A tleap script that builds the chain and sets N, CA, C and O, in Angstrom:
source leaprc.protein.ff14SB
mol = sequence {
  NMET THR GLN LYS GLN VAL ALA GLU LYS LEU
  ASN VAL VAL GLU SER CYS TYR ALA ASN TRP
  GLU GLN GLY ARG THR GLU PRO ASN ILE ALA
  MET LEU ARG LYS LEU CYS LYS LEU PHE GLU
  ILE THR LEU ASP GLU LEU VAL ASP GLY CLYS
}
set mol.1.N position { -83.558 -96.145 -37.399 }
set mol.1.CA position { -83.059 -97.354 -38.063 }
set mol.1.C position { -83.907 -98.557 -37.675 }
set mol.1.O position { -84.474 -98.606 -36.584 }
set mol.2.N position { -83.980 -99.462 -38.523 }
set mol.2.CA position { -84.712 -100.685 -38.288 }
set mol.2.C position { -83.814 -101.657 -37.444 }
set mol.2.O position { -82.601 -101.463 -37.357 }
set mol.3.N position { -84.405 -102.649 -36.859 }
set mol.3.CA position { -83.544 -103.632 -36.139 }
set mol.3.C position { -82.548 -104.266 -37.140 }
set mol.3.O position { -81.382 -104.472 -36.804 }
set mol.4.N position { -82.994 -104.562 -38.319 }
set mol.4.CA position { -82.121 -105.142 -39.370 }
set mol.4.C position { -80.944 -104.265 -39.646 }
set mol.4.O position { -79.814 -104.738 -39.761 }
set mol.5.N position { -81.208 -102.963 -39.756 }
set mol.5.CA position { -80.126 -102.081 -40.126 }
set mol.5.C position { -79.099 -101.949 -39.000 }
set mol.5.O position { -77.888 -101.921 -39.223 }
set mol.6.N position { -79.655 -101.868 -37.748 }
set mol.6.CA position { -78.733 -101.832 -36.582 }
set mol.6.C position { -77.939 -103.091 -36.485 }
set mol.6.O position { -76.731 -103.033 -36.252 }
set mol.7.N position { -78.560 -104.228 -36.654 }
set mol.7.CA position { -77.924 -105.510 -36.560 }
set mol.7.C position { -76.809 -105.583 -37.635 }
set mol.7.O position { -75.697 -106.020 -37.339 }
set mol.8.N position { -77.098 -105.170 -38.832 }
set mol.8.CA position { -76.043 -105.151 -39.841 }
set mol.8.C position { -74.845 -104.281 -39.530 }
set mol.8.O position { -73.711 -104.658 -39.826 }
set mol.9.N position { -75.075 -103.137 -38.944 }
set mol.9.CA position { -73.976 -102.243 -38.607 }
set mol.9.C position { -73.142 -102.848 -37.474 }
set mol.9.O position { -71.946 -102.568 -37.397 }
set mol.10.N position { -73.733 -103.674 -36.586 }
set mol.10.CA position { -73.045 -104.268 -35.503 }
set mol.10.C position { -72.502 -105.720 -35.859 }
set mol.10.O position { -71.845 -106.371 -35.047 }
set mol.11.N position { -72.802 -106.148 -37.041 }
set mol.11.CA position { -72.399 -107.454 -37.508 }
set mol.11.C position { -72.910 -108.575 -36.634 }
set mol.11.O position { -72.180 -109.512 -36.310 }
set mol.12.N position { -74.210 -108.469 -36.243 }
set mol.12.CA position { -74.954 -109.559 -35.525 }
set mol.12.C position { -76.181 -109.854 -36.305 }
set mol.12.O position { -76.599 -109.072 -37.159 }
set mol.13.N position { -76.763 -110.980 -36.017 }
set mol.13.CA position { -78.014 -111.324 -36.700 }
set mol.13.C position { -79.148 -110.496 -36.086 }
set mol.13.O position { -79.057 -110.085 -34.929 }
set mol.14.N position { -80.190 -110.256 -36.836 }
set mol.14.CA position { -81.293 -109.406 -36.401 }
set mol.14.C position { -81.970 -109.907 -35.124 }
set mol.14.O position { -82.388 -109.116 -34.278 }
set mol.15.N position { -82.069 -111.224 -35.001 }
set mol.15.CA position { -82.730 -111.826 -33.785 }
set mol.15.C position { -81.882 -111.521 -32.546 }
set mol.15.O position { -82.435 -111.365 -31.457 }
set mol.16.N position { -80.606 -111.437 -32.677 }
set mol.16.CA position { -79.730 -111.106 -31.529 }
set mol.16.C position { -80.023 -109.699 -31.030 }
set mol.16.O position { -80.207 -109.473 -29.834 }
set mol.17.N position { -80.063 -108.769 -31.959 }
set mol.17.CA position { -80.312 -107.393 -31.590 }
set mol.17.C position { -81.751 -107.258 -31.084 }
set mol.17.O position { -81.985 -106.512 -30.133 }
set mol.18.N position { -82.709 -107.943 -31.676 }
set mol.18.CA position { -84.117 -107.887 -31.179 }
set mol.18.C position { -84.168 -108.439 -29.773 }
set mol.18.O position { -84.901 -107.892 -28.949 }
set mol.19.N position { -83.451 -109.463 -29.455 }
set mol.19.CA position { -83.418 -110.005 -28.072 }
set mol.19.C position { -82.877 -108.952 -27.062 }
set mol.19.O position { -83.361 -108.896 -25.931 }
set mol.20.N position { -81.915 -108.147 -27.440 }
set mol.20.CA position { -81.390 -107.120 -26.591 }
set mol.20.C position { -82.490 -106.107 -26.360 }
set mol.20.O position { -82.763 -105.726 -25.222 }
set mol.21.N position { -83.132 -105.665 -27.452 }
set mol.21.CA position { -84.247 -104.694 -27.270 }
set mol.21.C position { -85.348 -105.205 -26.372 }
set mol.21.O position { -85.950 -104.425 -25.633 }
set mol.22.N position { -85.621 -106.459 -26.416 }
set mol.22.CA position { -86.751 -107.052 -25.688 }
set mol.22.C position { -86.318 -107.504 -24.298 }
set mol.22.O position { -87.155 -108.020 -23.556 }
set mol.23.N position { -85.062 -107.340 -23.907 }
set mol.23.CA position { -84.622 -107.703 -22.604 }
set mol.23.C position { -84.423 -109.180 -22.367 }
set mol.23.O position { -84.287 -109.619 -21.225 }
set mol.24.N position { -84.405 -109.963 -23.458 }
set mol.24.CA position { -84.271 -111.392 -23.291 }
set mol.24.C position { -82.777 -111.791 -23.041 }
set mol.24.O position { -82.469 -112.700 -22.270 }
set mol.25.N position { -81.899 -111.068 -23.726 }
set mol.25.CA position { -80.486 -111.186 -23.499 }
set mol.25.C position { -79.857 -109.807 -23.414 }
set mol.25.O position { -80.523 -108.810 -23.693 }
set mol.26.N position { -78.530 -109.726 -23.016 }
set mol.26.CA position { -77.878 -108.463 -22.922 }
set mol.26.C position { -76.584 -108.519 -23.756 }
set mol.26.O position { -75.941 -109.562 -23.874 }
set mol.27.N position { -76.235 -107.379 -24.316 }
set mol.27.CA position { -74.938 -107.322 -25.148 }
set mol.27.C position { -73.766 -107.317 -24.224 }
set mol.27.O position { -73.888 -106.862 -23.087 }
set mol.28.N position { -72.666 -107.791 -24.648 }
set mol.28.CA position { -71.440 -107.754 -23.943 }
set mol.28.C position { -70.868 -106.346 -23.966 }
set mol.28.O position { -71.406 -105.504 -24.685 }
set mol.29.N position { -69.792 -106.035 -23.212 }
set mol.29.CA position { -69.297 -104.704 -23.121 }
set mol.29.C position { -68.800 -104.120 -24.488 }
set mol.29.O position { -68.900 -102.927 -24.771 }
set mol.30.N position { -68.260 -105.065 -25.303 }
set mol.30.CA position { -67.787 -104.596 -26.593 }
set mol.30.C position { -68.951 -104.138 -27.488 }
set mol.30.O position { -68.817 -103.195 -28.268 }
set mol.31.N position { -70.078 -104.818 -27.360 }
set mol.31.CA position { -71.239 -104.477 -28.178 }
set mol.31.C position { -71.849 -103.209 -27.533 }
set mol.31.O position { -72.353 -102.365 -28.275 }
set mol.32.N position { -71.833 -103.039 -26.282 }
set mol.32.CA position { -72.349 -101.761 -25.616 }
set mol.32.C position { -71.563 -100.603 -26.195 }
set mol.32.O position { -72.135 -99.583 -26.578 }
set mol.33.N position { -70.278 -100.760 -26.256 }
set mol.33.CA position { -69.388 -99.687 -26.872 }
set mol.33.C position { -69.797 -99.358 -28.279 }
set mol.33.O position { -69.910 -98.188 -28.643 }
set mol.34.N position { -70.020 -100.385 -29.078 }
set mol.34.CA position { -70.435 -100.255 -30.527 }
set mol.34.C position { -71.779 -99.540 -30.574 }
set mol.34.O position { -71.981 -98.637 -31.386 }
set mol.35.N position { -72.686 -99.943 -29.708 }
set mol.35.CA position { -74.053 -99.305 -29.679 }
set mol.35.C position { -73.925 -97.805 -29.385 }
set mol.35.O position { -74.558 -96.963 -30.022 }
set mol.36.N position { -73.113 -97.524 -28.432 }
set mol.36.CA position { -72.937 -96.130 -28.017 }
set mol.36.C position { -72.410 -95.288 -29.232 }
set mol.36.O position { -72.925 -94.221 -29.564 }
set mol.37.N position { -71.406 -95.824 -29.824 }
set mol.37.CA position { -70.784 -95.170 -31.000 }
set mol.37.C position { -71.826 -95.017 -32.128 }
set mol.37.O position { -71.924 -93.959 -32.750 }
set mol.38.N position { -72.591 -96.076 -32.377 }
set mol.38.CA position { -73.561 -96.006 -33.459 }
set mol.38.C position { -74.641 -94.949 -33.146 }
set mol.38.O position { -75.013 -94.186 -34.038 }
set mol.39.N position { -75.133 -94.888 -31.949 }
set mol.39.CA position { -76.210 -93.984 -31.600 }
set mol.39.C position { -75.698 -92.607 -31.092 }
set mol.39.O position { -76.455 -91.685 -30.790 }
set mol.40.N position { -74.373 -92.554 -31.028 }
set mol.40.CA position { -73.730 -91.218 -30.605 }
set mol.40.C position { -74.243 -90.819 -29.220 }
set mol.40.O position { -74.700 -89.698 -28.995 }
set mol.41.N position { -74.144 -91.806 -28.280 }
set mol.41.CA position { -74.573 -91.529 -26.882 }
set mol.41.C position { -73.497 -92.111 -25.930 }
set mol.41.O position { -72.595 -92.845 -26.335 }
set mol.42.N position { -73.647 -91.747 -24.678 }
set mol.42.CA position { -72.724 -92.266 -23.679 }
set mol.42.C position { -73.270 -93.573 -23.139 }
set mol.42.O position { -74.441 -93.910 -23.312 }
set mol.43.N position { -72.367 -94.303 -22.471 }
set mol.43.CA position { -72.771 -95.555 -21.901 }
set mol.43.C position { -73.864 -95.323 -20.803 }
set mol.43.O position { -74.784 -96.129 -20.662 }
set mol.44.N position { -73.743 -94.242 -20.056 }
set mol.44.CA position { -74.705 -93.871 -19.089 }
set mol.44.C position { -76.059 -93.701 -19.743 }
set mol.44.O position { -77.056 -94.259 -19.284 }
set mol.45.N position { -76.090 -92.921 -20.828 }
set mol.45.CA position { -77.361 -92.719 -21.562 }
set mol.45.C position { -77.956 -93.994 -22.034 }
set mol.45.O position { -79.175 -94.166 -21.992 }
set mol.46.N position { -77.122 -94.907 -22.489 }
set mol.46.CA position { -77.583 -96.149 -23.064 }
set mol.46.C position { -78.163 -97.010 -21.927 }
set mol.46.O position { -79.234 -97.589 -22.107 }
set mol.47.N position { -77.550 -97.106 -20.856 }
set mol.47.CA position { -77.885 -97.991 -19.724 }
set mol.47.C position { -79.084 -97.422 -18.949 }
set mol.47.O position { -80.069 -98.094 -18.645 }
set mol.48.N position { -78.905 -96.088 -18.649 }
set mol.48.CA position { -79.951 -95.437 -17.735 }
set mol.48.C position { -81.074 -94.856 -18.547 }
set mol.48.O position { -82.115 -94.540 -17.970 }
set mol.49.N position { -80.944 -94.698 -19.806 }
set mol.49.CA position { -81.989 -94.122 -20.670 }
set mol.49.C position { -82.170 -92.579 -20.432 }
set mol.49.O position { -83.246 -92.047 -20.703 }
set mol.50.N position { -81.171 -91.902 -19.951 }
set mol.50.CA position { -81.262 -90.468 -19.708 }
set mol.50.C position { -80.422 -89.670 -20.671 }
set mol.50.O position { -80.394 -88.442 -20.593 }
savepdb mol mol.pdb
quit
């Protein structure tokens, strides 16, 4: 998925999601949960990259 597609699914602006990817800002716990659901991964996988 593109950044734009992910941002749309999370109901955030694209620049917000891009900032998360680039480490400029971090999503709150509610967004972390949505990211996990969207990518079908656990929070550990999302945070630790394993």
